Each structure stands twice: as C-alpha cells, then as structure tokens.
C-alpha positions as MATLAB code, in Angstrom:
seq = 'MIKNLADLPEGPVSVSGWVETVRDQKKVQFIVLRDESGAAQLVNPAVRELNPEDEASASKLAITESISALAHGSFITVTGTLKHDERVKLGGLEIKLETLTVVSEALPETPIAADSSLDKRMDWRFLDLRNPKQNLIFRIQTTFEHALRTYWIENDFIEIHTPKLMASASESRAELFEVDYFDTKAYLAQSPQFFKQMAQPAGFGKVFEVGPAFRADPSFTSRHATEFTSIDSEVSWIDSHEDVMKLHEDLIVAGFSAVKEKHGEEIKALFDLEVVVPSTPFPRIPLAEAKQIVADRGYEVPRADDDMDPEGERQIAAYVAEKFGHEFVFLTDYASSIRPFYHMRHEGDGSITKSYDLIFNGVEISTGAQREHRVDVLIEQAKEKGLDPEELEFYLDFFRYGVPPHGGFGMGLARVLMLMLHETSIREVTYLFRGPTRLLP';
ca = [
     -19.034   10.214   14.412;
     -20.700   11.981   11.484;
     -21.327    8.677    9.695;
     -23.648    7.650   12.516;
     -25.837   10.607   12.302;
     -28.154    9.262    9.745;
     -29.306    6.349   12.053;
     -29.894    8.748   14.941;
     -33.431   10.333   15.646;
     -33.920   14.048   15.443;
     -32.820   15.786   18.455;
     -29.674   17.070   20.442;
     -26.269   15.843   19.156;
     -22.627   16.708   19.589;
     -19.975   16.387   16.725;
     -16.422   17.449   16.143;
     -14.343   17.842   13.055;
     -12.542   20.081   10.633;
     -14.053   22.937    8.943;
     -14.147   22.212    5.305;
     -16.097   25.210    3.950;
     -18.099   28.227    5.314;
     -20.796   29.971    3.518;
     -21.168   33.259    5.527;
     -24.481   34.762    4.198;
     -26.223   37.762    5.666;
     -29.080   35.953    7.453;
     -27.790   32.424    7.684;
     -24.407   30.710    7.928;
     -23.497   27.182    6.608;
     -20.419   24.995    7.599;
     -19.500   21.813    6.065;
     -17.799   19.956    8.971;
     -15.782   16.782    8.236;
     -14.342   14.097   10.423;
     -12.586   10.954    9.488;
     -15.951    9.222    8.763;
     -17.742   11.753    6.638;
     -19.086   15.248    6.280;
     -22.324   16.980    7.487;
     -23.818   20.450    7.052;
     -24.167   22.824   10.049;
     -26.576   25.732    9.901;
     -26.727   28.921   12.026;
     -29.312   31.663   11.763;
     -26.954   34.652   11.782;
     -27.291   37.364   14.530;
     -25.283   40.421   13.441;
     -25.854   42.745   16.481;
     -26.690   42.607   20.022;
     -30.287   42.841   21.094;
     -30.469   43.846   24.783;
     -34.031   42.556   24.982;
     -33.010   39.098   24.086;
     -30.954   37.293   26.823;
     -29.641   34.723   24.249;
     -28.638   37.369   21.806;
     -25.100   37.745   23.143;
     -24.311   33.982   22.672;
     -26.016   33.939   19.319;
     -23.955   36.909   18.279;
     -20.768   35.317   19.454;
     -21.524   32.081   17.400;
     -22.088   34.203   14.277;
     -18.786   36.189   14.633;
     -16.937   32.876   15.456;
     -18.202   31.305   12.204;
     -17.299   34.399   10.160;
     -13.707   34.204   11.511;
     -13.257   30.423   10.966;
     -10.424   29.428    8.785;
     -10.521   26.308    6.584;
      -9.151   23.295    8.591;
      -9.845   24.626   11.993;
     -10.982   21.842   14.423;
     -14.353   22.686   16.207;
     -16.851   20.951   18.470;
     -20.455   21.884   18.266;
     -23.786   20.974   19.809;
     -27.015   21.404   18.194;
     -30.323   19.886   16.921;
     -30.242   17.248   14.408;
     -32.817   17.526   11.684;
     -33.426   14.965    8.763;
     -34.267   16.825    5.547;
     -33.991   15.120    2.175;
     -33.577   18.484    0.559;
     -29.990   18.751    2.141;
     -27.629   17.304   -0.519;
     -25.075   16.330    1.993;
     -26.402   13.202    3.500;
     -30.064   14.407    3.866;
     -29.481   15.966    7.352;
     -28.217   18.999    8.983;
     -27.545   20.231   12.475;
     -28.841   23.588   13.822;
     -26.165   25.054   15.947;
     -26.567   25.823   19.693;
     -22.908   26.006   20.781;
     -19.491   26.209   18.920;
     -16.114   25.740   20.419;
     -13.012   26.365   18.452;
     -10.669   23.503   19.734;
      -7.759   24.279   17.500;
      -7.644   27.238   15.180;
      -6.018   26.753   11.716;
      -3.843   29.428    9.980;
      -5.861   31.366    7.482;
      -3.795   30.356    4.363;
      -3.828   26.741    3.643;
      -0.369   25.667    2.047;
      -1.817   23.184   -0.487;
      -4.810   23.091   -2.878;
      -6.400   20.572   -5.064;
      -4.055   21.492   -7.962;
      -0.916   21.535   -5.943;
       1.883   19.360   -7.227;
       2.465   15.899   -5.846;
       5.830   17.022   -4.246;
       4.069   19.978   -2.615;
       1.359   17.666   -1.294;
       3.967   15.358    0.147;
       5.520   18.340    2.042;
       2.134   18.797    3.726;
       1.191   15.169    3.797;
      -0.942   15.507    7.091;
      -3.140   18.049    5.243;
      -3.226   15.954    2.014;
      -4.464   12.918    3.798;
      -7.524   14.757    5.078;
      -8.853   14.384    1.539;
     -11.594   11.674    1.604;
      -9.999    9.938   -1.377;
      -6.717    9.654    0.398;
      -8.473    8.453    3.609;
     -10.180    5.652    1.675;
      -6.783    4.422    0.325;
      -5.635    3.624    3.804;
      -8.863    2.080    4.853;
      -8.445   -0.110    1.661;
      -4.959   -0.935    2.727;
      -6.181   -1.996    6.137;
      -8.883   -4.208    4.652;
      -6.498   -5.798    2.141;
      -3.774   -6.604    4.689;
      -6.469   -7.956    7.121;
      -7.817  -10.281    4.407;
      -4.276  -11.649    3.769;
      -3.603  -12.186    7.453;
      -6.977  -13.829    7.801;
      -6.092  -16.217    4.980;
      -2.673  -17.110    6.539;
      -3.899  -17.585    9.946;
      -6.897  -19.850    8.837;
      -4.407  -21.861    6.907;
      -2.050  -22.340    9.882;
       0.694  -19.967    8.932;
       2.932  -18.398   11.655;
       3.550  -14.748   11.787;
       7.142  -13.706   12.205;
       8.935  -10.284   12.691;
      12.472  -10.445   11.255;
      15.274   -7.990   12.165;
      16.016   -5.037    9.823;
      19.614   -4.657   10.876;
      21.893   -7.347    9.140;
      25.530   -8.231    9.250;
      25.578   -9.052    5.536;
      23.655   -8.646    2.260;
      20.507  -10.562    1.879;
      20.539  -10.406   -1.994;
      23.446   -8.668   -3.282;
      25.837   -5.865   -2.322;
      24.030   -3.503   -4.618;
      21.303   -1.288   -3.218;
      22.344   -1.728    0.317;
      22.105    1.003    3.033;
      25.222    0.733    5.237;
      24.883    2.133    8.820;
      27.373    2.478   11.679;
      26.820   -0.269   14.129;
      28.875    0.402   17.395;
      32.411   -0.703   16.297;
      31.388   -2.292   13.058;
      28.963   -1.903   10.008;
      25.389   -3.167    9.567;
      23.044   -3.138    6.650;
      19.355   -2.356    6.503;
      17.532   -5.416    5.312;
      16.550   -5.490    1.566;
      14.048   -8.252    2.456;
      13.345  -10.783    5.237;
      14.626  -13.520    2.817;
      17.229  -15.218    4.978;
      15.187  -15.072    8.088;
      11.890  -16.433    6.621;
      13.973  -19.318    5.194;
      15.469  -19.922    8.625;
      11.913  -20.769    9.669;
      11.981  -23.768    7.458;
      14.607  -25.833    9.185;
      13.268  -24.500   12.409;
      10.089  -26.418   11.619;
       7.675  -23.595   11.286;
       6.360  -24.850    7.943;
       4.542  -21.853    6.697;
       5.266  -18.266    7.688;
       4.509  -14.675    6.767;
       5.477  -11.126    7.477;
       4.344   -7.688    6.686;
       7.125   -5.219    7.354;
       9.618   -2.645    6.147;
      12.370   -3.243    3.591;
      15.087   -1.030    2.386;
      16.712   -0.425   -1.065;
      19.397    2.064   -1.717;
      18.323    2.468   -5.269;
      18.532    6.025   -6.750;
      15.496    5.591   -8.836;
      12.924    8.333   -9.370;
      10.194    6.385  -11.075;
       6.587    6.193   -9.972;
       7.059    2.747   -8.712;
      10.223    2.898   -6.596;
      10.886    3.797   -2.979;
      13.943    3.477   -0.783;
      11.791    2.249    2.098;
       8.616    0.203    1.429;
       6.281   -2.291    3.113;
       6.967   -5.873    1.896;
       4.495   -8.660    2.109;
       6.392  -11.953    2.419;
       5.450  -15.648    2.798;
       7.575  -18.810    2.797;
       6.206  -22.393    2.857;
       7.828  -25.865    3.250;
       7.086  -29.142    1.575;
       6.684  -27.741   -2.079;
       7.248  -29.574   -5.322;
       8.008  -26.579   -7.503;
       7.411  -22.784   -7.742;
       4.067  -23.782   -8.949;
       2.952  -24.289   -5.348;
       4.153  -20.830   -4.520;
       2.166  -19.156   -7.421;
      -0.937  -21.093   -6.235;
      -0.539  -19.655   -2.677;
       0.143  -16.206   -4.203;
      -2.944  -16.067   -6.353;
      -5.185  -17.308   -3.524;
      -3.956  -14.533   -1.346;
      -4.512  -12.040   -4.026;
      -8.094  -13.216   -4.575;
      -8.694  -13.085   -0.796;
      -7.509   -9.568   -0.546;
      -9.281   -8.129   -3.648;
     -12.508   -9.948   -2.685;
     -12.464   -8.265    0.841;
     -11.697   -4.920   -0.689;
     -14.522   -5.103   -3.226;
     -17.103   -6.277   -0.700;
     -16.269   -3.638    1.911;
     -15.206   -0.554   -0.283;
     -16.473   -1.237   -3.875;
     -19.162    1.432   -3.783;
     -16.855    4.128   -2.247;
     -14.081    3.193   -4.790;
     -16.598    3.630   -7.666;
     -17.669    7.021   -6.211;
     -14.177    8.485   -5.459;
     -11.999    6.713   -8.058;
     -14.577    6.000  -10.720;
     -13.503    2.427  -11.281;
     -14.575   -1.169  -10.364;
     -12.397   -3.375   -8.430;
     -12.046   -6.680  -10.416;
     -11.523   -9.769   -8.335;
      -9.181  -11.942  -10.585;
     -10.166  -15.445  -11.576;
      -7.864  -18.347  -10.974;
      -5.480  -19.706  -12.155;
      -3.726  -16.558  -13.255;
      -2.053  -16.930  -16.700;
       1.479  -18.366  -16.636;
       3.980  -17.545  -19.418;
       7.633  -18.608  -19.387;
       9.903  -15.472  -19.749;
      11.373  -16.667  -23.159;
       7.990  -17.119  -24.673;
       6.788  -13.739  -23.212;
       9.801  -12.037  -24.908;
       8.755  -13.688  -28.155;
       5.213  -12.528  -27.785;
       6.330   -9.005  -27.180;
       8.709   -9.134  -30.156;
       5.794  -10.282  -32.322;
       3.844   -7.218  -31.154;
       6.606   -5.070  -32.513;
       8.660   -4.385  -29.470;
      12.181   -5.666  -28.943;
      13.393   -5.520  -25.303;
      16.565   -3.355  -25.403;
      18.405   -4.872  -22.406;
      21.887   -6.364  -22.366;
      20.934   -8.923  -19.777;
      18.166  -11.515  -19.942;
      15.588   -9.512  -17.990;
      12.223   -7.990  -19.230;
      12.062   -4.175  -19.018;
       9.128   -2.054  -17.914;
       7.768   -1.494  -21.488;
       7.993   -5.236  -22.130;
       5.948   -5.860  -18.962;
       3.307   -3.447  -20.183;
       3.266   -5.140  -23.559;
       2.870   -8.580  -22.139;
       0.177   -7.305  -19.862;
      -1.650   -5.893  -22.815;
      -1.399   -9.178  -24.549;
      -2.717  -11.088  -21.503;
      -5.705   -8.547  -21.198;
      -6.632   -9.000  -24.834;
      -6.172  -12.892  -24.969;
      -7.315  -13.791  -21.472;
      -9.220  -10.834  -20.054;
      -6.931  -10.749  -17.039;
      -5.026   -8.132  -15.134;
      -2.453  -10.522  -13.726;
       0.191  -12.684  -15.338;
       2.935  -14.809  -13.879;
       6.124  -14.541  -15.806;
       8.081  -17.797  -15.029;
      11.401  -19.441  -15.477;
      13.689  -16.412  -15.233;
      17.391  -16.750  -16.319;
      19.770  -17.670  -13.475;
      21.942  -14.790  -14.581;
      19.464  -12.239  -13.258;
      18.193  -14.147  -10.275;
      19.609  -14.304   -6.629;
      21.942  -17.230   -5.778;
      19.327  -18.885   -3.520;
      16.838  -19.488   -6.459;
      16.646  -23.156   -7.420;
      17.568  -23.931  -11.077;
      15.921  -26.320  -13.315;
      17.088  -29.906  -13.395;
      19.192  -30.347  -16.647;
      19.153  -26.626  -17.422;
      20.998  -24.448  -15.025;
      20.352  -21.441  -17.128;
      16.829  -21.038  -15.850;
      15.413  -20.849  -12.436;
      12.229  -22.043  -10.753;
      11.085  -18.513  -10.213;
       8.583  -15.987  -11.384;
       7.464  -12.378  -11.380;
       3.915  -11.388  -10.877;
       2.680   -8.640  -13.205;
      -0.306   -6.592  -12.339;
      -1.643   -4.050  -14.948;
       1.768   -3.927  -16.626;
       3.881   -3.561  -13.493;
       5.833   -6.083  -11.542;
       4.553   -6.314   -8.022;
       6.380   -9.557   -6.772;
       9.019  -12.029   -7.140;
       8.745  -15.610   -5.998;
      10.716  -18.834   -6.380;
      11.436  -22.317   -5.149;
      14.712  -21.914   -2.959;
      17.774  -23.944   -3.365;
      18.037  -26.148   -0.145;
      21.245  -28.136   -0.970;
      24.092  -26.459    0.722;
      26.769  -27.511   -1.744;
      24.730  -25.905   -4.528;
      24.043  -22.800   -2.556;
      27.824  -22.330   -1.966;
      28.628  -22.636   -5.635;
      25.790  -20.326   -6.823;
      26.817  -17.651   -4.175;
      30.403  -17.642   -5.542;
      29.070  -17.338   -9.144;
      27.230  -14.178   -7.845;
      30.496  -12.724   -6.330;
      29.338  -13.347   -2.751;
      31.777  -14.633   -0.151;
      30.540  -17.779    1.354;
      32.402  -17.005    4.637;
      30.124  -13.953    5.101;
      27.072  -16.102    4.501;
      28.000  -18.950    7.044;
      25.042  -18.099    9.447;
      22.717  -18.484    6.402;
      24.458  -21.524    5.027;
      24.251  -23.302    8.401;
      20.456  -23.329    7.948;
      20.964  -25.991    5.367;
      23.534  -28.206    7.159;
      21.016  -29.809    9.517;
      18.061  -30.950    7.498;
      15.716  -28.454    5.589;
      12.509  -29.389    3.540;
      12.116  -28.165    0.001;
      10.558  -24.760    0.264;
       9.750  -21.438   -1.428;
       8.019  -18.241   -1.255;
       7.548  -14.672   -2.545;
       7.981  -11.009   -1.477;
       5.424   -8.350   -2.689;
       5.285   -4.618   -2.556;
       2.167   -3.465   -0.853;
       2.249    0.030   -2.314;
       2.506   -1.216   -5.915;
      -0.459   -3.559   -5.410;
      -2.618   -0.483   -4.100;
      -1.269    1.830   -6.772;
      -2.351   -0.545   -9.591;
      -5.607   -1.629   -7.886;
      -6.750    2.052   -7.655;
      -5.308    3.136  -11.116;
      -3.016    5.767   -9.310;
       0.053    7.022  -11.138;
       2.618    6.917   -8.277;
       3.184    4.876   -5.253;
       3.623    8.249   -3.406;
      -0.205    8.497   -3.490;
      -0.663    5.216   -1.656;
       2.285    5.377    0.799;
       1.555    6.906    4.141;
       4.975    8.675    4.242;
       6.990    8.137    1.267;
      10.808    7.804    1.314;
      12.906    8.248   -1.959;
      16.460    9.554   -2.788;
      15.498   13.028   -2.095;
      12.810   12.673    0.481;
      13.308   12.143    4.296;
      10.666   14.526    5.537;
       8.036   14.721    6.961;
];
C-alpha cells in the first residue's frame, strides 16, 4: 500500500493504483498514482526514440509511450526504485520506474469533474468515491459504528438482526412501501421497533441493531432518504426516558471520541474542521419550553400540529450553542398527538409523552422514548391513532406474558455523519443514496 512506503528503506518496490495525473515533459514524465491509502509520485526519464546501441532502449521507449497514452483513472501496476527525497512535496518520496503494466485502461473522457453537480456525481458514484475526502467519510463511518458496537458489547448488549418484511405497519400506515408477497401484501420495515421490543419479554434485556429502514416519504430535502441505515437500541428495567437519554449520550461520546482520535488530523486537513467530543450531560429542554424560547427569539413555529419545525430546531440549536456552548440538545416531553401509540404518556397528563428528539447542529438525528408496556393502554392508544388492534395482535401478545419497563431510540447514521462533517446533504455521506427519484446506481 502507498501509505506504507514512508516506512520502507530505499530500494525495489511494487505498487498499484489509479492514475490521478500525468505530467508528460520532454525529458521526464511524472505520474501521481493513488490507491485507497494515499498517493505517491512516480518518475520516468523519458526515452522518445529507439537507440539500437542500448539493449534497454526498447523497454524504456515502451514505458515512455505507455505513460504518454495513460488516461486519468487507468489502473496500473509498477515496479521501481523507492527514493526518499524531502524535496518531493507528495510524501517526501518518489519511485523511479522500471516496469509499468496497464491492468485496466480508463476511457479518456472522465464523466465527472470537481465542479460537477451533486446529482451528476451520484450518477457516477464509484468515480466520485475515489476522492480522498469521500474515502475518508466511510472510514469515519466505520470507526464510528465500531465504537458504538464496542460500547454495546462491553456493556452486555445483544446484537439482533430484525426482518425488513412485515405483515403490518410498525409506526403508522403513512410512509409505507407495500410489496407483493406471494398471495398477500407485505411492507418494508420503517424501523425495527416491534422486534427490538419483542426482545424485552424474551429476556434479552439490552439489544442493538444497525440495519436498513425504509420510508415512503416523497421528500427532496437534504436530510431525507427512502432507505437509510438506522442505529437502534432498546433496554429493559428503566425508570423513565431519562435512562434512554443517558445511554444515548454515552454512545455519542464514545463514537465521537473514537473518530477524533483516529481521524481528527485527516478531518482537519480535508474538511477544515475540528471534531468536538460533546460534554455530558447534554442539555435537556421540554418541547413546550423550547417553543417559548424560539418565540422569544422572534420565530413562531407555523405548524398546525404540536411539533417543532426544521427552522425551530435550528433556532433552539442556536440558543443552546450560545447558552451552553453545546452542539447537542434533547427536546423532551413531546405531545402524544404527534408521537406513536407505543410511547408512554406522563402520569396525570396524557397529553405529553416520555419521549425526546435529539437535535445535533440544528437537525433532528434521533427519536427515543420510554415504551408503554401495559397492554390495555397500548390497545387504547393504538385505536386513538386509527390502527386496528387485530392487525397488531402479534405485537400486543408481547405484553400479555410479562414485560419489564423498557425504552430505546432509533438514530439515522447518515444524518450524524452529515452534521459531524458539516456536509450539506446526506447524499454525500451515504454510500449509495436512495430517494424518490433515485434507484440507480
């Protein structure tokens, strides 16, 4: 790998990679070669004509002609002599070529450039992902997920893999993808909600899943997708949604700490930003109070329901940044009118739930709650939401044979990465994005 060259002594080496640039000068040729680990400079003294008195002249001429014909993006393997030279700007080393093999030739016209539109780059995603900045995003994603998984495993959580084909809605009939399923209909799972809750009466205690979720939402915003990776966790024996928030912030800190430690310098170089590991506890503000704070800042939330809108989330995030110096805030105690039927409601005030949204840099990244575990209450709340309890029988059975108080959250991976890296769209941080008008590549 190119990243390993710096630690090697001078001498013979072999490397492979994509041709990034070629400088074809009269007496010398330079190639910048890139693999997934980095880039290196190759140099070749150009031989422009055959010298019959020099036996090596033919092979040198062939290498010169091959380099002159190289297209950007061609994949080549070379052998040569590694030289350490601090004058070389690219890593302080270069390789003097001895052989060059074109393994896979690229077409001469590259379909995208640095200034191509986001949609155009998505059309040619495999080429777009060769960009070192894009490459880093997915190494960051790997580190972040690994840190979460490490936290879960070290704290005795069980990993589950839930089905993505369902017989009924997991949250509501809105935003469901319906698919033919033999002689009946099935639905793509909006979340693993029912199944991670099933693990509680099963005696698993604490579970997690990182997997796909689907929303038939015709939104074209920078933060929505029809298929996304959901990070989910559910735990038994909680007293309130406060226990879920504590778990949630501990996971965020673990993930951000790992990313900063492993990739902080690269992120600074390629994204020009510092990863901030948030302090705990995160600020917590009840939704009604948050709406009043936003109103006092001069913004009235123009919604007919009881929810906060995106501008309201940005406003409350600005307030939290000013007052607490924090990028995260839990908005708590959402109205039951806008929460799923399985969210537990406050004792003595059924109009609000024991739930929260986690806002990061002005955008909602997660919803969490204590779940209702009393089956009679669940049935009534499902009816209120227009759901047929008969279609939920398999789910309601979970609560008929003993279940501990429990709660959990679901969080969108792409939104976390987008906001961590100050990107403007989840398309940038999703390997292959799916939206209302995109099913390819």
